[in-house]
Every structure is written in structure tokens, then in C-alpha cells.
SEDREN-902656 format. One record per residue: residue in one letter; x, y, z of N, C-alpha, C, O in turn; residue number from 1. Coordinates in steps of 0.001 Angstrom, whole numbers, plus 500000, padded with zeros to 6 digits. Atoms other than C-alpha are relative to their C-alpha. Layout:
! SEDREN-902656
<A <X Y Z> <X Y Z> <X Y Z> <X Y Z> NUM>;
...
END
This chain:
! SEDREN-902656
<M <498666 500555 499962> <558168 139029 790781> <500837 500796 500997> <500729 502022 501041> 1>;
<T <499205 499301 499001> <560615 139870 793560> <501186 500680 499349> <501610 500266 498270> 2>;
<P <498823 499326 500557> <563529 142263 792980> <501169 499043 499814> <501953 499196 498877> 3>;
<Q <498911 500963 500121> <565911 139357 793556> <499858 499207 498713> <500844 498994 498007> 4>;
<L <500223 500754 501223> <564341 137371 790732> <500169 500885 498776> <500666 500424 497748> 5>;
<N <499816 499082 501117> <564289 140439 788481> <501473 500199 499688> <501865 500157 498522> 6>;
<S <498572 499798 500231> <568008 141055 788951> <500651 498728 499480> <501562 498797 498655> 7>;
<A <499451 501255 500505> <568758 137370 788392> <499608 499783 498546> <500423 499324 497746> 8>;
<A <500451 500143 501387> <566675 137336 785203> <500780 500937 499087> <501129 500558 497969> 9>;
<L <499212 499052 500778> <568519 140431 783971> <501416 499489 499801> <501969 499608 498708> 10>;
<A <498652 500550 500112> <571873 138803 784699> <500041 498837 499020> <500994 498704 498252> 11>;
<I <500068 501130 500926> <570825 135671 782811> <499868 500499 498563> <500522 499976 497661> 12>;
<A <500179 499456 501347> <569671 137723 779812> <501281 500632 499480> <501638 500436 498319> 13>;
<N <498723 499395 500411> <572921 139710 779717> <501031 498930 499681> <501798 499064 498727> 14>;
<S <499065 501093 500236> <574906 136498 779950> <499694 499300 498686> <500610 498921 497956> 15>;
<A <500392 500662 501245> <572929 134961 777085> <500409 500821 498796> <500805 500261 497773> 16>;
<L <499582 499141 501104> <573670 137952 774876> <501515 499975 499817> <502004 500005 498688> 17>;
<A <498542 499985 500066> <577375 137890 775712> <500569 498667 499538> <501531 498646 498770> 18>;
<N <499465 501326 500320> <577912 134128 775378> <498839 499036 499784> <498435 498345 500719> 19>;
<P <501193 500822 500232> <575014 132280 773719> <500187 498514 500278> <499242 497856 500713> 20>;
<S <499820 501450 499815> <576563 128797 773946> <500032 499599 501469> <499493 498551 501825> 21>;
<G <499904 500341 498590> <577295 128844 777671> <498874 500574 500828> <498770 500306 502025> 22>;
<A <501069 499322 499267> <574253 130891 778591> <498969 499031 500543> <498456 499226 501644> 23>;
<A <501014 500954 499543> <571898 127927 778835> <500457 499282 501258> <499675 499093 502190> 24>;
<T <499469 500684 498826> <574145 126126 781297> <500029 500937 501199> <499652 500560 502309> 25>;
<Q <499936 499030 498906> <574687 129247 783353> <498598 500357 500490> <498383 500503 501694> 26>;
<A <501370 499676 499615> <570974 130069 783318> <499393 498888 500838> <498699 499153 501819> 27>;
<T <500508 501135 499239> <570118 126585 784536> <500610 499974 501389> <499911 499729 502372> 28>;
<T <499310 499998 498709> <572713 126810 787303> <499471 501119 500898> <499227 500905 502085> 29>;
<Q <500496 498876 499204> <571513 130249 788424> <498551 499779 500434> <498174 500124 501554> 30>;
<A <501397 500275 499643> <567862 129179 788327> <499925 498974 501123> <499102 499095 502030> 31>;
<A <499977 501009 498937> <568679 126128 790445> <500447 500613 501321> <499917 500270 502377> 32>;
<A <499522 499342 498783> <570580 128305 792927> <498906 500877 500604> <498734 500902 501822> 33>;
<L <501096 499167 499511> <567649 130737 793174> <498895 499159 500622> <498332 499527 501652> 34>;
<K <501042 500891 499468> <565195 127878 793701> <500433 499430 501340> <499632 499356 502271> 35>;
<A <499497 500544 498736> <567395 126359 796410> <499935 501056 501098> <499563 500751 502232> 36>;
<R <500046 498913 499009> <567640 129732 798171> <498561 500280 500418> <498288 500489 501600> 37>;
<A <501407 499766 499681> <563872 130252 797944> <499449 498875 500873> <498677 499127 501798> 38>;
<D <500450 501135 499189> <563266 126751 799334> <500522 500096 501430> <499801 499797 502382> 39>;
<K <499423 499868 498654> <565619 127398 802256> <499316 501105 500795> <499032 500939 501981> 40>;
<T <500660 498912 499275> <564014 130716 803123> <498573 499618 500365> <498090 499987 501436> 41>;
<R <501368 500437 499677> <560535 129160 802933> <500006 499042 501181> <499162 499139 502072> 42>;
<A <499917 500956 498892> <561582 126315 805228> <500296 500718 501323> <499718 500383 502357> 43>;
<A <499685 499246 498782> <563086 128765 807730> <498793 500801 500470> <498530 500883 501670> 44>;
<A <501187 499216 499642> <559961 130938 807622> <498915 499105 500594> <498265 499483 501568> 45>;
<E <501004 500921 499460> <557674 127939 808177> <500412 499488 501375> <499561 499306 502247> 46>;
<E <499521 500448 498687> <559841 126750 811066> <499772 501092 501045> <499367 500800 502170> 47>;
<F <500244 498881 499084> <559627 130205 812662> <498526 500068 500380> <498188 500234 501552> 48>;
<E <501436 499959 499725> <555842 130186 812323> <499583 498819 500863> <498733 498969 501740> 49>;
<A <500328 501178 499197> <555685 126650 813754> <500395 500206 501464> <499660 499804 502367> 50>;
<V <499581 499723 498614> <557646 127751 816840> <499024 500966 500661> <498647 500776 501817> 51>;
<F <500972 499047 499456> <555292 130699 817319> <498675 499306 500315> <498111 499481 501395> 52>;
<L <501275 500689 499790> <552208 128528 816887> <500092 498980 501132> <499126 498791 501870> 53>;
<N <499826 500961 498910> <553615 125893 819253> <499869 500705 501351> <499219 500192 502262> 54>;
<T <500122 499227 498762> <553970 128528 821965> <498545 500398 500246> <498054 500334 501373> 55>;
<L <501405 499624 499892> <550437 129709 821261> <499141 498808 500431> <498302 498932 501323> 56>;
<F <500784 501192 499668> <549008 126171 821388> <500293 499496 501412> <499386 499025 502097> 57>;
<Q <499681 500418 498634> <550869 125343 824605> <499228 500837 501009> <498741 500317 502013> 58>;
<Q <500766 499139 499103> <549220 128340 826243> <498516 499659 499957> <497836 499695 500983> 59>;
<M <501415 500352 500130> <545821 127319 824887> <499668 498712 500740> <498605 498606 501351> 60>;
<F <500251 501294 499390> <546133 123762 826187> <500449 499923 501460> <500261 498883 502092> 61>;
<S <499442 500071 498645> <547715 124660 829550> <498933 499759 501069> <499228 499133 502087> 62>;
<G <501036 500170 498988> <544407 124719 831433> <499165 498745 499837> <498312 498466 500681> 63>;
<I <500800 501195 500258> <542989 121514 829964> <500570 498824 500782> <501785 498637 500838> 64>;
<G <499575 501231 499345> <543123 118336 831989> <500584 500167 501382> <501480 499412 501760> 65>;
<K <499499 499807 498643> <543737 119651 835487> <499027 499459 501034> <499073 499842 502203> 66>;
<G <500996 500550 499092> <540897 117677 836998> <500437 498659 500573> <501573 498234 500363> 67>;
<P <499654 501266 499359> <540768 114387 838950> <500242 498864 498994> <500899 497882 499343> 68>;
<F <499818 501048 500998> <540689 112305 835727> <500902 500464 498860> <500684 500098 497705> 69>;
<S <499168 499389 501032> <543419 114171 833874> <501126 499103 499510> <501840 499503 498590> 70>;
<G <498912 500871 500445> <545831 111241 833484> <501186 500076 500935> <501067 500513 502080> 71>;
<G <498804 500018 499168> <549338 110878 834762> <501058 500956 499498> <500759 501904 498772> 72>;
<P <498911 499113 500387> <552734 112468 834264> <500288 499975 498496> <500857 500926 497959> 73>;
<A <499745 500088 501443> <552892 111289 830645> <499092 500919 499196> <499352 501187 498024> 74>;
<T <500925 499117 500708> <550004 113567 829758> <500697 501260 499528> <500451 501721 498413> 75>;
<G <499266 498784 500376> <552294 116603 829732> <500928 499761 498821> <501027 500599 497925> 76>;
<V <499102 500337 501110> <554797 114891 827440> <499193 499808 498722> <499544 500343 497670> 77>;
<W <500837 500249 501170> <552077 113689 825092> <499420 501302 499466> <499389 501526 498256> 78>;
<R <500598 498738 500429> <550437 117113 825040> <501027 500900 499318> <500687 501591 498358> 79>;
<S <498981 499168 500658> <553729 118854 824172> <500303 499490 498593> <500517 500283 497675> 80>;
<M <499791 500549 501344> <554260 116474 821250> <498810 500298 499100> <498980 500575 497913> 81>;
<L <501204 499717 500766> <550678 117001 820139> <499980 501456 499538> <499697 501733 498373> 82>;
<T <500001 498586 500386> <550952 120791 820191> <501094 500286 498972> <500903 501113 498081> 83>;
<D <498925 499826 500981> <554257 120579 818297> <499538 499551 498607> <499788 500240 497618> 84>;
<Q <500490 500487 501293> <552644 118508 815538> <498883 500886 499462> <498825 501141 498259> 85>;
<Y <501027 499050 500439> <549626 120811 815422> <500664 501228 499369> <500281 501662 498283> 86>;
<A <499325 498791 500472> <551955 123796 815006> <500689 499764 498662> <500572 500587 497754> 87>;
<R <499308 500300 501272> <554047 122155 812263> <499002 499813 498859> <499236 500276 497743> 88>;
<T <501012 500231 501031> <550928 121060 810372> <499345 501317 499589> <499161 501573 498399> 89>;
<F <500601 498695 500309> <549325 124505 810618> <500950 500838 499150> <500528 501441 498163> 90>;
<A <499021 499190 500736> <552537 126196 809408> <500187 499484 498576> <500333 500276 497645> 91>;
<K <499768 500579 501325> <552951 123785 806481> <498852 500281 499036> <499088 500477 497844> 92>;
<V <501154 499795 500879> <549418 124294 805129> <499608 501473 499854> <498555 501770 499290> 93>;
<G <500281 498580 500182> <549550 128087 805284> <500006 500797 501278> <500214 502010 501256> 94>;
<G <499926 499333 498702> <549407 128891 808965> <499106 501210 500119> <497992 501238 499595> 95>;
<I <500765 498774 499778> <548251 132321 809998> <500629 501182 499260> <500259 502331 499499> 96>;
<G <499421 498957 500841> <550394 134269 807532> <501344 500528 500435> <501919 501375 499752> 97>;
<I <498709 499506 499526> <553544 134822 809547> <501119 499566 499065> <502027 500349 498786> 98>;
<A <498923 500537 500840> <555690 132619 807286> <500189 500835 498733> <501322 501037 498297> 99>;
<D <499890 499182 501210> <554913 134753 804219> <500772 501286 500277> <501639 501678 499495> 100>;
<H <499310 498758 499642> <556060 137929 805961> <501465 499737 500342> <502347 500504 499955> 101>;
<V <498623 500335 499633> <559153 136254 807388> <500811 499671 498750> <501964 500088 498633> 102>;
<Q <499284 500348 501226> <560089 134836 803980> <500352 501263 499206> <501473 501388 498712> 103>;
<R <499707 498753 500716> <559794 138274 802343> <501111 500782 500696> <501974 501362 500037> 104>;
<A <498960 499285 499254> <561923 139784 805112> <501363 499331 499815> <502378 500017 499689> 105>;
<L <498739 500709 500213> <564574 137080 804698> <500560 500263 498604> <501763 500468 498446> 106>;
<I <499540 499730 501369> <564732 137608 800931> <500505 501426 499882> <501532 501670 499248> 107>;
<A <499556 498609 500028> <564972 141371 801388> <501334 500149 500694> <502194 500905 500242> 108>;
<R <498731 499940 499259> <567751 140869 803910> <501144 499428 499172> <502262 499942 499220> 109>;
<Q <498977 500596 500857> <569647 138639 801465> <500389 500938 498868> <501548 500970 498453> 110>;
<E <499707 499072 501101> <569364 141266 798732> <500871 501155 500454> <501623 501716 499657> 111>;
<I <499192 498902 499467> <570952 143884 800999> <501478 499617 499999> <502347 500455 499756> 112>;
<R <498604 500453 499950> <574096 141785 801320> <500587 500088 498673> <501758 499754 498492> 113>;
END
């Protein structure tokens, strides 16, 4: 469990002891806020990883198709869209692990504030 979740759980428990009737509503609200924050940090971390992977894939595909039968000017546009979708798909299904580290760093940064 992350320190952020531990401190939130402690706050919910203290609130429940102080005011049992309103504690359930407050606990639900705080849990929803924590989930929303976790979802936002995960989305930002996956987007960061997708941008990194897109740059990596563009470099990998840069030498492909430079021959006499490589297509026309639309090939570059199509290839950039293809690498973007590859990167987003890789990041969404787990990627190469960058998103996990970025998410932990974002949560740690939020706890400092």
C-alpha cells in the first residue's frame, strides 16, 4: 500500500471514530477522490510512456521503405500514425515499465505538496 493510501485510510478511520454517522459518506467521498487521482496519474504515466515509445518506434522505422518501391508522400504520414498507435497500444498493455515508475514518482510528488 502506498503512503498516500495509508494516510488516507488513517484519516478515514479517525473520522469514523469521531463522527460515526457521517463517516461512511466522507469515506466514500475520500475513496472516490483517491481513485480519481490514481486514475489521472496512471493516464499521465501511460501517455508519457507512449510518447517515449513513439519516438523509439519512429527511429526504428526511419530506415524502412527507402527503396524504389517505397510508396509516395503519404507513406510518411501513414507510418507516423502507425507508430503512434503502436506506442499507445504498447503503453496501455504494460509497455516496457516506464509508466509504473512515472506513476510512483507522480504520487510521491503529490504527497510532498
